[in-house]
C-alpha beads as a LAMMPS data file, in Angstrom:
LAMMPS data file: protein, C-alpha beads

400 atoms
399 bonds

1 atom types
1 bond types

-500.0 500.0 xlo xhi
-500.0 500.0 ylo yhi
-500.0 500.0 zlo zhi

Masses

1 110.0

Atoms # bond

1 1 1 0.076 0.087 0.151
2 1 1 0.982 3.739 -0.363
3 1 1 2.273 5.270 2.944
4 1 1 -0.165 7.851 4.614
5 1 1 -0.406 10.981 2.408
6 1 1 1.484 9.281 -0.537
7 1 1 0.345 9.606 -3.747
8 1 1 -1.389 6.431 -5.322
9 1 1 -0.175 5.126 -8.696
10 1 1 -3.644 5.763 -10.770
11 1 1 -1.615 5.367 -13.724
12 1 1 -1.635 1.173 -13.081
13 1 1 -5.461 1.030 -13.393
14 1 1 -5.346 3.035 -16.583
15 1 1 -2.802 0.739 -18.138
16 1 1 -5.183 -2.471 -17.097
17 1 1 -7.614 -0.640 -18.727
18 1 1 -5.501 -0.651 -22.249
19 1 1 -4.536 -3.948 -21.785
20 1 1 -7.756 -5.315 -21.035
21 1 1 -9.191 -3.449 -24.157
22 1 1 -6.688 -5.682 -26.344
23 1 1 -7.667 -8.824 -24.407
24 1 1 -11.189 -8.163 -24.745
25 1 1 -10.811 -7.595 -28.875
26 1 1 -9.170 -10.749 -29.020
27 1 1 -11.261 -12.923 -27.295
28 1 1 -14.582 -11.270 -28.994
29 1 1 -13.397 -10.795 -32.564
30 1 1 -14.680 -14.513 -33.146
31 1 1 -18.395 -13.065 -32.651
32 1 1 -18.112 -10.390 -35.645
33 1 1 -16.311 -13.201 -37.668
34 1 1 -18.997 -15.773 -37.229
35 1 1 -21.348 -14.122 -39.686
36 1 1 -18.134 -13.985 -42.200
37 1 1 -17.373 -17.616 -41.248
38 1 1 -20.815 -18.923 -41.792
39 1 1 -21.357 -17.153 -45.138
40 1 1 -17.506 -18.484 -46.047
41 1 1 -18.892 -21.864 -45.254
42 1 1 -22.165 -21.832 -46.395
43 1 1 -23.753 -22.855 -43.592
44 1 1 -27.725 -22.743 -42.675
45 1 1 -28.996 -20.935 -39.212
46 1 1 -29.449 -24.209 -37.717
47 1 1 -25.312 -25.020 -38.722
48 1 1 -24.349 -21.585 -37.863
49 1 1 -26.118 -22.091 -34.264
50 1 1 -24.426 -25.450 -34.201
51 1 1 -20.818 -24.790 -35.139
52 1 1 -21.009 -21.444 -33.496
53 1 1 -21.362 -22.446 -30.317
54 1 1 -18.257 -24.591 -30.191
55 1 1 -16.215 -21.832 -31.691
56 1 1 -17.501 -19.130 -28.697
57 1 1 -18.012 -21.840 -25.934
58 1 1 -13.946 -23.325 -26.453
59 1 1 -12.585 -20.092 -25.349
60 1 1 -14.441 -20.122 -21.974
61 1 1 -13.831 -23.772 -21.535
62 1 1 -10.097 -23.228 -20.891
63 1 1 -10.248 -19.748 -19.822
64 1 1 -12.406 -20.622 -16.703
65 1 1 -10.893 -23.891 -16.034
66 1 1 -7.117 -22.382 -16.203
67 1 1 -8.224 -19.352 -13.535
68 1 1 -9.347 -22.017 -11.076
69 1 1 -5.994 -24.166 -11.522
70 1 1 -3.175 -21.592 -12.129
71 1 1 -4.353 -18.318 -10.700
72 1 1 -2.804 -19.272 -7.401
73 1 1 0.232 -20.453 -8.915
74 1 1 0.447 -16.848 -10.939
75 1 1 0.208 -15.049 -7.652
76 1 1 3.143 -16.731 -6.305
77 1 1 5.485 -16.688 -9.152
78 1 1 4.664 -13.160 -9.447
79 1 1 1.614 -11.211 -10.549
80 1 1 3.318 -8.841 -12.739
81 1 1 5.861 -11.690 -14.715
82 1 1 2.411 -13.796 -15.188
83 1 1 0.301 -10.895 -16.366
84 1 1 3.166 -10.061 -19.094
85 1 1 3.627 -13.546 -19.951
86 1 1 -0.208 -14.068 -20.700
87 1 1 -0.496 -10.431 -22.901
88 1 1 2.335 -11.958 -24.942
89 1 1 0.687 -15.453 -24.878
90 1 1 -2.729 -14.386 -26.158
91 1 1 -1.698 -11.613 -28.702
92 1 1 0.590 -14.665 -30.590
93 1 1 -2.530 -17.086 -30.318
94 1 1 -4.606 -14.326 -31.913
95 1 1 -2.238 -13.274 -34.684
96 1 1 -1.820 -17.364 -35.559
97 1 1 -5.618 -17.239 -36.754
98 1 1 -4.324 -15.154 -40.026
99 1 1 -2.485 -17.975 -41.500
100 1 1 -3.998 -20.894 -39.484
101 1 1 -7.908 -20.065 -39.386
102 1 1 -8.879 -22.056 -42.197
103 1 1 -10.860 -24.796 -41.182
104 1 1 -13.019 -24.937 -38.297
105 1 1 -11.019 -28.046 -36.182
106 1 1 -8.121 -25.655 -36.261
107 1 1 -10.091 -22.490 -35.357
108 1 1 -11.529 -23.995 -31.988
109 1 1 -8.152 -25.444 -31.016
110 1 1 -7.071 -21.862 -31.217
111 1 1 -9.931 -20.766 -29.082
112 1 1 -8.686 -23.358 -26.693
113 1 1 -5.670 -22.146 -26.750
114 1 1 -6.435 -18.304 -26.540
115 1 1 -8.895 -19.195 -23.320
116 1 1 -5.456 -20.657 -21.435
117 1 1 -3.411 -18.092 -22.702
118 1 1 -5.600 -15.424 -21.422
119 1 1 -6.811 -17.212 -18.022
120 1 1 -4.808 -15.288 -15.345
121 1 1 -4.926 -11.763 -16.927
122 1 1 -7.843 -10.594 -14.849
123 1 1 -6.999 -11.918 -11.426
124 1 1 -3.235 -10.756 -12.031
125 1 1 -4.755 -6.970 -12.714
126 1 1 -6.756 -7.631 -9.235
127 1 1 -3.818 -8.634 -7.404
128 1 1 -1.700 -5.687 -8.274
129 1 1 -4.662 -3.292 -7.653
130 1 1 -5.678 -4.868 -4.335
131 1 1 -1.810 -4.647 -3.141
132 1 1 -1.442 -0.929 -4.728
133 1 1 -4.411 1.022 -3.068
134 1 1 -6.079 0.713 0.229
135 1 1 -9.509 -0.413 0.562
136 1 1 -11.405 3.355 0.264
137 1 1 -9.600 3.949 -2.951
138 1 1 -9.937 0.416 -4.917
139 1 1 -13.251 0.214 -5.799
140 1 1 -12.482 3.345 -8.118
141 1 1 -9.458 1.666 -8.908
142 1 1 -10.962 -1.864 -10.308
143 1 1 -13.653 0.220 -11.933
144 1 1 -11.188 2.286 -14.042
145 1 1 -10.072 -1.220 -15.426
146 1 1 -12.984 -2.817 -15.640
147 1 1 -14.588 -0.094 -17.367
148 1 1 -11.616 -0.834 -20.201
149 1 1 -13.670 -4.265 -20.997
150 1 1 -16.807 -2.260 -21.238
151 1 1 -15.006 0.225 -23.573
152 1 1 -13.552 -2.810 -25.493
153 1 1 -17.015 -3.858 -25.840
154 1 1 -18.635 -0.682 -27.013
155 1 1 -16.075 0.172 -29.770
156 1 1 -15.672 -3.425 -30.781
157 1 1 -18.253 -3.080 -33.647
158 1 1 -16.796 0.329 -34.578
159 1 1 -13.108 -1.350 -34.929
160 1 1 -14.300 -4.933 -36.081
161 1 1 -16.358 -4.718 -38.670
162 1 1 -14.721 -1.856 -40.869
163 1 1 -11.616 -3.892 -40.445
164 1 1 -13.359 -6.855 -41.787
165 1 1 -15.130 -5.412 -44.310
166 1 1 -11.481 -4.215 -45.784
167 1 1 -9.458 -6.388 -45.019
168 1 1 -11.267 -10.043 -44.186
169 1 1 -11.689 -11.464 -41.309
170 1 1 -8.441 -13.303 -40.669
171 1 1 -6.475 -10.332 -41.034
172 1 1 -8.276 -8.181 -38.426
173 1 1 -7.170 -11.212 -35.837
174 1 1 -3.547 -10.656 -36.854
175 1 1 -3.827 -6.620 -36.274
176 1 1 -5.471 -6.786 -33.251
177 1 1 -2.874 -9.435 -31.762
178 1 1 -0.065 -7.443 -32.460
179 1 1 -1.559 -4.485 -30.700
180 1 1 -1.119 -6.949 -27.544
181 1 1 2.451 -6.842 -28.082
182 1 1 3.307 -3.477 -29.598
183 1 1 1.318 -1.749 -26.925
184 1 1 -0.359 -3.867 -23.932
185 1 1 3.107 -5.864 -23.034
186 1 1 5.338 -2.868 -23.055
187 1 1 3.224 -0.971 -21.171
188 1 1 2.850 -3.175 -18.181
189 1 1 7.026 -3.885 -18.385
190 1 1 7.647 -0.072 -17.877
191 1 1 5.131 1.037 -15.867
192 1 1 3.550 -1.438 -13.066
193 1 1 5.266 -1.985 -10.082
194 1 1 3.896 -5.101 -8.250
195 1 1 4.784 -4.582 -4.541
196 1 1 4.097 -8.094 -3.337
197 1 1 1.996 -9.318 -0.062
198 1 1 2.132 -6.691 2.514
199 1 1 3.672 -7.421 5.533
200 1 1 0.165 -7.086 7.523
201 1 1 -0.958 -9.819 5.263
202 1 1 1.724 -12.237 5.216
203 1 1 0.647 -14.606 8.357
204 1 1 -2.929 -14.013 7.223
205 1 1 -4.857 -17.321 7.296
206 1 1 -5.156 -18.500 3.717
207 1 1 -8.258 -19.209 1.625
208 1 1 -10.916 -17.959 3.962
209 1 1 -13.059 -17.291 1.089
210 1 1 -13.823 -20.683 0.060
211 1 1 -15.931 -20.895 3.843
212 1 1 -17.933 -18.038 3.489
213 1 1 -21.502 -19.050 2.167
214 1 1 -21.669 -15.126 0.856
215 1 1 -18.905 -15.796 -1.074
216 1 1 -20.382 -18.857 -2.939
217 1 1 -23.661 -17.156 -3.687
218 1 1 -21.693 -14.125 -5.600
219 1 1 -20.281 -16.673 -7.769
220 1 1 -23.582 -18.442 -8.555
221 1 1 -24.724 -14.685 -9.547
222 1 1 -21.563 -14.242 -11.688
223 1 1 -22.457 -17.564 -13.416
224 1 1 -25.761 -16.221 -14.426
225 1 1 -24.438 -12.954 -15.152
226 1 1 -21.889 -14.427 -17.795
227 1 1 -24.621 -16.525 -19.226
228 1 1 -26.612 -13.656 -19.997
229 1 1 -24.031 -11.021 -20.678
230 1 1 -21.874 -13.532 -23.096
231 1 1 -24.659 -14.456 -24.340
232 1 1 -25.459 -11.364 -25.417
233 1 1 -22.267 -10.707 -26.247
234 1 1 -21.421 -13.688 -28.660
235 1 1 -24.439 -13.905 -30.569
236 1 1 -26.097 -10.115 -30.595
237 1 1 -23.899 -9.695 -34.011
238 1 1 -25.292 -12.819 -35.737
239 1 1 -28.875 -12.161 -34.283
240 1 1 -29.060 -9.194 -35.908
241 1 1 -27.906 -10.425 -39.612
242 1 1 -29.859 -13.575 -39.316
243 1 1 -33.173 -12.972 -37.205
244 1 1 -33.608 -9.310 -37.998
245 1 1 -31.989 -9.363 -41.189
246 1 1 -29.566 -6.177 -40.908
247 1 1 -26.711 -6.226 -43.550
248 1 1 -23.312 -7.278 -41.997
249 1 1 -21.536 -4.069 -42.959
250 1 1 -24.298 -1.844 -41.027
251 1 1 -24.037 -3.461 -37.683
252 1 1 -20.963 -0.416 -36.744
253 1 1 -23.380 2.001 -35.396
254 1 1 -26.327 -0.266 -34.009
255 1 1 -24.012 -2.286 -31.978
256 1 1 -21.909 0.653 -30.897
257 1 1 -24.615 1.906 -29.639
258 1 1 -25.646 -0.988 -27.737
259 1 1 -22.523 -1.601 -25.894
260 1 1 -21.964 2.250 -25.318
261 1 1 -24.917 1.963 -22.948
262 1 1 -22.699 -0.681 -20.829
263 1 1 -20.239 2.097 -20.479
264 1 1 -22.539 4.582 -19.464
265 1 1 -23.968 2.294 -16.876
266 1 1 -21.131 0.986 -15.177
267 1 1 -19.991 4.527 -14.248
268 1 1 -23.458 6.181 -13.770
269 1 1 -24.441 3.270 -11.194
270 1 1 -21.048 2.898 -9.860
271 1 1 -21.256 6.525 -8.826
272 1 1 -25.136 6.192 -7.522
273 1 1 -24.010 2.999 -5.640
274 1 1 -21.158 4.616 -3.887
275 1 1 -23.327 7.061 -2.725
276 1 1 -26.640 5.018 -1.255
277 1 1 -23.965 1.951 -0.500
278 1 1 -26.647 -0.201 -2.392
279 1 1 -24.560 -1.576 -5.001
280 1 1 -25.586 -5.150 -4.571
281 1 1 -29.327 -4.430 -4.657
282 1 1 -29.042 -2.078 -7.492
283 1 1 -27.452 -5.127 -9.412
284 1 1 -30.583 -6.893 -8.513
285 1 1 -32.765 -4.516 -9.985
286 1 1 -30.517 -3.835 -12.923
287 1 1 -30.912 -7.900 -14.208
288 1 1 -34.659 -7.803 -13.677
289 1 1 -34.836 -4.672 -15.557
290 1 1 -32.781 -6.262 -18.393
291 1 1 -34.722 -9.357 -18.174
292 1 1 -37.597 -7.604 -18.875
293 1 1 -36.196 -5.326 -22.029
294 1 1 -34.738 -8.623 -23.852
295 1 1 -38.233 -9.790 -23.569
296 1 1 -39.563 -7.199 -25.333
297 1 1 -36.615 -6.995 -27.799
298 1 1 -37.981 -10.056 -29.260
299 1 1 -41.031 -8.535 -30.509
300 1 1 -38.940 -5.178 -32.115
301 1 1 -40.142 -4.720 -35.495
302 1 1 -37.885 -1.439 -36.274
303 1 1 -34.086 -1.034 -36.249
304 1 1 -34.535 2.199 -33.928
305 1 1 -36.584 0.112 -31.487
306 1 1 -34.666 -3.059 -31.267
307 1 1 -31.226 -0.622 -30.811
308 1 1 -33.044 1.006 -28.077
309 1 1 -34.274 -1.847 -26.280
310 1 1 -30.751 -3.779 -26.547
311 1 1 -28.927 -0.756 -25.088
312 1 1 -31.164 -0.329 -21.879
313 1 1 -31.155 -4.188 -21.457
314 1 1 -27.159 -3.639 -21.650
315 1 1 -27.330 -0.241 -19.437
316 1 1 -29.208 -2.460 -16.901
317 1 1 -27.313 -5.252 -16.317
318 1 1 -23.916 -3.280 -16.145
319 1 1 -25.056 -2.818 -12.617
320 1 1 -23.197 -5.457 -11.688
321 1 1 -19.719 -4.860 -13.323
322 1 1 -20.008 -1.588 -11.264
323 1 1 -19.118 -3.445 -8.109
324 1 1 -17.886 -6.847 -9.361
325 1 1 -14.326 -7.440 -8.612
326 1 1 -13.967 -5.465 -5.726
327 1 1 -16.790 -7.466 -4.064
328 1 1 -14.790 -10.239 -4.467
329 1 1 -11.696 -8.485 -3.054
330 1 1 -13.528 -7.695 -0.091
331 1 1 -14.692 -11.163 0.648
332 1 1 -11.734 -12.589 0.210
333 1 1 -10.697 -10.336 2.868
334 1 1 -7.637 -9.233 0.753
335 1 1 -6.010 -12.492 1.239
336 1 1 -5.145 -15.041 -1.652
337 1 1 -7.097 -12.190 -4.036
338 1 1 -5.805 -14.108 -6.956
339 1 1 -6.965 -17.376 -5.955
340 1 1 -10.319 -15.984 -5.421
341 1 1 -10.398 -13.797 -8.461
342 1 1 -9.495 -16.945 -10.291
343 1 1 -11.628 -19.293 -8.366
344 1 1 -14.858 -16.853 -8.980
345 1 1 -13.860 -15.651 -12.584
346 1 1 -13.346 -19.370 -13.633
347 1 1 -16.470 -20.549 -11.999
348 1 1 -18.610 -18.006 -13.721
349 1 1 -17.044 -18.490 -17.121
350 1 1 -16.454 -22.159 -17.356
351 1 1 -20.405 -22.656 -16.254
352 1 1 -21.481 -19.063 -17.429
353 1 1 -19.612 -18.438 -20.252
354 1 1 -19.723 -21.785 -22.017
355 1 1 -23.052 -22.371 -21.102
356 1 1 -24.392 -18.481 -21.954
357 1 1 -22.406 -19.621 -25.618
358 1 1 -23.167 -23.012 -25.940
359 1 1 -26.901 -23.064 -25.106
360 1 1 -27.939 -20.238 -27.142
361 1 1 -26.250 -22.214 -30.266
362 1 1 -27.927 -25.326 -29.281
363 1 1 -31.316 -23.922 -29.010
364 1 1 -31.126 -22.302 -32.475
365 1 1 -29.626 -25.530 -33.964
366 1 1 -32.629 -27.641 -32.112
367 1 1 -35.606 -25.128 -33.112
368 1 1 -33.924 -22.674 -36.407
369 1 1 -35.239 -20.142 -33.935
370 1 1 -32.614 -17.233 -32.559
371 1 1 -35.932 -15.457 -30.755
372 1 1 -35.943 -18.999 -28.366
373 1 1 -32.063 -18.390 -27.420
374 1 1 -32.523 -14.635 -26.555
375 1 1 -35.407 -15.767 -24.053
376 1 1 -33.164 -18.031 -22.427
377 1 1 -30.935 -15.189 -21.651
378 1 1 -33.629 -13.182 -20.075
379 1 1 -34.446 -15.884 -17.544
380 1 1 -30.871 -16.020 -16.466
381 1 1 -30.733 -12.394 -16.022
382 1 1 -34.085 -12.603 -13.933
383 1 1 -32.719 -15.702 -11.840
384 1 1 -29.623 -13.134 -11.347
385 1 1 -31.704 -10.613 -10.304
386 1 1 -33.327 -12.810 -7.449
387 1 1 -30.285 -13.970 -6.495
388 1 1 -28.691 -10.741 -6.047
389 1 1 -31.818 -9.387 -3.818
390 1 1 -31.057 -11.964 -1.537
391 1 1 -27.547 -11.687 -0.919
392 1 1 -28.619 -7.534 -0.712
393 1 1 -30.539 -8.993 2.464
394 1 1 -27.670 -10.549 3.811
395 1 1 -26.001 -7.365 4.692
396 1 1 -23.486 -7.489 2.144
397 1 1 -23.070 -4.224 0.179
398 1 1 -19.381 -3.537 -0.566
399 1 1 -18.622 -0.146 -1.733
400 1 1 -17.077 1.514 1.348

Bonds

1 1 1 2
2 1 2 3
3 1 3 4
4 1 4 5
5 1 5 6
6 1 6 7
7 1 7 8
8 1 8 9
9 1 9 10
10 1 10 11
11 1 11 12
12 1 12 13
13 1 13 14
14 1 14 15
15 1 15 16
16 1 16 17
17 1 17 18
18 1 18 19
19 1 19 20
20 1 20 21
21 1 21 22
22 1 22 23
23 1 23 24
24 1 24 25
25 1 25 26
26 1 26 27
27 1 27 28
28 1 28 29
29 1 29 30
30 1 30 31
31 1 31 32
32 1 32 33
33 1 33 34
34 1 34 35
35 1 35 36
36 1 36 37
37 1 37 38
38 1 38 39
39 1 39 40
40 1 40 41
41 1 41 42
42 1 42 43
43 1 43 44
44 1 44 45
45 1 45 46
46 1 46 47
47 1 47 48
48 1 48 49
49 1 49 50
50 1 50 51
51 1 51 52
52 1 52 53
53 1 53 54
54 1 54 55
55 1 55 56
56 1 56 57
57 1 57 58
58 1 58 59
59 1 59 60
60 1 60 61
61 1 61 62
62 1 62 63
63 1 63 64
64 1 64 65
65 1 65 66
66 1 66 67
67 1 67 68
68 1 68 69
69 1 69 70
70 1 70 71
71 1 71 72
72 1 72 73
73 1 73 74
74 1 74 75
75 1 75 76
76 1 76 77
77 1 77 78
78 1 78 79
79 1 79 80
80 1 80 81
81 1 81 82
82 1 82 83
83 1 83 84
84 1 84 85
85 1 85 86
86 1 86 87
87 1 87 88
88 1 88 89
89 1 89 90
90 1 90 91
91 1 91 92
92 1 92 93
93 1 93 94
94 1 94 95
95 1 95 96
96 1 96 97
97 1 97 98
98 1 98 99
99 1 99 100
100 1 100 101
101 1 101 102
102 1 102 103
103 1 103 104
104 1 104 105
105 1 105 106
106 1 106 107
107 1 107 108
108 1 108 109
109 1 109 110
110 1 110 111
111 1 111 112
112 1 112 113
113 1 113 114
114 1 114 115
115 1 115 116
116 1 116 117
117 1 117 118
118 1 118 119
119 1 119 120
120 1 120 121
121 1 121 122
122 1 122 123
123 1 123 124
124 1 124 125
125 1 125 126
126 1 126 127
127 1 127 128
128 1 128 129
129 1 129 130
130 1 130 131
131 1 131 132
132 1 132 133
133 1 133 134
134 1 134 135
135 1 135 136
136 1 136 137
137 1 137 138
138 1 138 139
139 1 139 140
140 1 140 141
141 1 141 142
142 1 142 143
143 1 143 144
144 1 144 145
145 1 145 146
146 1 146 147
147 1 147 148
148 1 148 149
149 1 149 150
150 1 150 151
151 1 151 152
152 1 152 153
153 1 153 154
154 1 154 155
155 1 155 156
156 1 156 157
157 1 157 158
158 1 158 159
159 1 159 160
160 1 160 161
161 1 161 162
162 1 162 163
163 1 163 164
164 1 164 165
165 1 165 166
166 1 166 167
167 1 167 168
168 1 168 169
169 1 169 170
170 1 170 171
171 1 171 172
172 1 172 173
173 1 173 174
174 1 174 175
175 1 175 176
176 1 176 177
177 1 177 178
178 1 178 179
179 1 179 180
180 1 180 181
181 1 181 182
182 1 182 183
183 1 183 184
184 1 184 185
185 1 185 186
186 1 186 187
187 1 187 188
188 1 188 189
189 1 189 190
190 1 190 191
191 1 191 192
192 1 192 193
193 1 193 194
194 1 194 195
195 1 195 196
196 1 196 197
197 1 197 198
198 1 198 199
199 1 199 200
200 1 200 201
201 1 201 202
202 1 202 203
203 1 203 204
204 1 204 205
205 1 205 206
206 1 206 207
207 1 207 208
208 1 208 209
209 1 209 210
210 1 210 211
211 1 211 212
212 1 212 213
213 1 213 214
214 1 214 215
215 1 215 216
216 1 216 217
217 1 217 218
218 1 218 219
219 1 219 220
220 1 220 221
221 1 221 222
222 1 222 223
223 1 223 224
224 1 224 225
225 1 225 226
226 1 226 227
227 1 227 228
228 1 228 229
229 1 229 230
230 1 230 231
231 1 231 232
232 1 232 233
233 1 233 234
234 1 234 235
235 1 235 236
236 1 236 237
237 1 237 238
238 1 238 239
239 1 239 240
240 1 240 241
241 1 241 242
242 1 242 243
243 1 243 244
244 1 244 245
245 1 245 246
246 1 246 247
247 1 247 248
248 1 248 249
249 1 249 250
250 1 250 251
251 1 251 252
252 1 252 253
253 1 253 254
254 1 254 255
255 1 255 256
256 1 256 257
257 1 257 258
258 1 258 259
259 1 259 260
260 1 260 261
261 1 261 262
262 1 262 263
263 1 263 264
264 1 264 265
265 1 265 266
266 1 266 267
267 1 267 268
268 1 268 269
269 1 269 270
270 1 270 271
271 1 271 272
272 1 272 273
273 1 273 274
274 1 274 275
275 1 275 276
276 1 276 277
277 1 277 278
278 1 278 279
279 1 279 280
280 1 280 281
281 1 281 282
282 1 282 283
283 1 283 284
284 1 284 285
285 1 285 286
286 1 286 287
287 1 287 288
288 1 288 289
289 1 289 290
290 1 290 291
291 1 291 292
292 1 292 293
293 1 293 294
294 1 294 295
295 1 295 296
296 1 296 297
297 1 297 298
298 1 298 299
299 1 299 300
300 1 300 301
301 1 301 302
302 1 302 303
303 1 303 304
304 1 304 305
305 1 305 306
306 1 306 307
307 1 307 308
308 1 308 309
309 1 309 310
310 1 310 311
311 1 311 312
312 1 312 313
313 1 313 314
314 1 314 315
315 1 315 316
316 1 316 317
317 1 317 318
318 1 318 319
319 1 319 320
320 1 320 321
321 1 321 322
322 1 322 323
323 1 323 324
324 1 324 325
325 1 325 326
326 1 326 327
327 1 327 328
328 1 328 329
329 1 329 330
330 1 330 331
331 1 331 332
332 1 332 333
333 1 333 334
334 1 334 335
335 1 335 336
336 1 336 337
337 1 337 338
338 1 338 339
339 1 339 340
340 1 340 341
341 1 341 342
342 1 342 343
343 1 343 344
344 1 344 345
345 1 345 346
346 1 346 347
347 1 347 348
348 1 348 349
349 1 349 350
350 1 350 351
351 1 351 352
352 1 352 353
353 1 353 354
354 1 354 355
355 1 355 356
356 1 356 357
357 1 357 358
358 1 358 359
359 1 359 360
360 1 360 361
361 1 361 362
362 1 362 363
363 1 363 364
364 1 364 365
365 1 365 366
366 1 366 367
367 1 367 368
368 1 368 369
369 1 369 370
370 1 370 371
371 1 371 372
372 1 372 373
373 1 373 374
374 1 374 375
375 1 375 376
376 1 376 377
377 1 377 378
378 1 378 379
379 1 379 380
380 1 380 381
381 1 381 382
382 1 382 383
383 1 383 384
384 1 384 385
385 1 385 386
386 1 386 387
387 1 387 388
388 1 388 389
389 1 389 390
390 1 390 391
391 1 391 392
392 1 392 393
393 1 393 394
394 1 394 395
395 1 395 396
396 1 396 397
397 1 397 398
398 1 398 399
399 1 399 400
């Protein structure tokens, strides 16, 4: 921690936000490539759902399992060292899609490797943040780099659609991957410092978070959030093209508006939650609102109405993003933050991310109807809202 009266290293979360943007673009490029891949292989809607579920879900399988298995080890090896290795690894895997992405089997293998490479990136950002910022400033620090994910989501359509339209989807992976090697890794090497475990925590009892019921209830909410969030994120471009008949080249501004709503929601609801100290309660309301709005989006007949409803749904769901990692760190009592974050992220992604990517695809494959898949996502958001309301009644409100 910084000494009393010392300046906090606010540049660190901003650097983390930059690396998180690259991380997200690498892993989500496949969602934008999927309509092009389907056209290239002449897949029907059912085949797109069938094969798309494996392309989207493969990443989350290794991404989640590796976080559970390796986050504690990465923290012991060195949070900064492990983070740099992760950035170099996922950048190289992304670039490999260019020359090697010609077959479905190879693409699935590369998605599995990408999940492995990216796995400890987020937990190590949490570890270094917890070591450099006191509790009263940590929520803000975590929010800064966490917003990087939302910014990447908002910008991804404006970046991916023009690049893929101009250069093709394979070369787009090469460009995004190269940015990690040229920008992300050097920033961390040159400007980020890992202080190591504070002396006050060196002798603390390890892994007590595993015995806290509230921690596991929060994991369950994270699973449902991942199901809903990654279900929307992974399938929305394809939903717009195949279910609503929107031309791929016209996706840029509609998806930018939808995902920009997440940036605004994260910042606005975090500000409100800090003042009311009711962040988990706000997350509950947000989940329930998102569920209702997604159901309304199924009936939308105009592009403007469709974009507005999805934007409002993403805005509401972002209430959870506002306090996600700070709550995990607090539930871990600042000890074994890497392991606590790894277990939380890993469980969320293995169950929620994989299922959220594959179940909508399986539903489309079985029914040929994308609207049924969207309804399943709405149900997951509603259940998350109920569990968040339960957690709020237990007095677990983190934010001060």
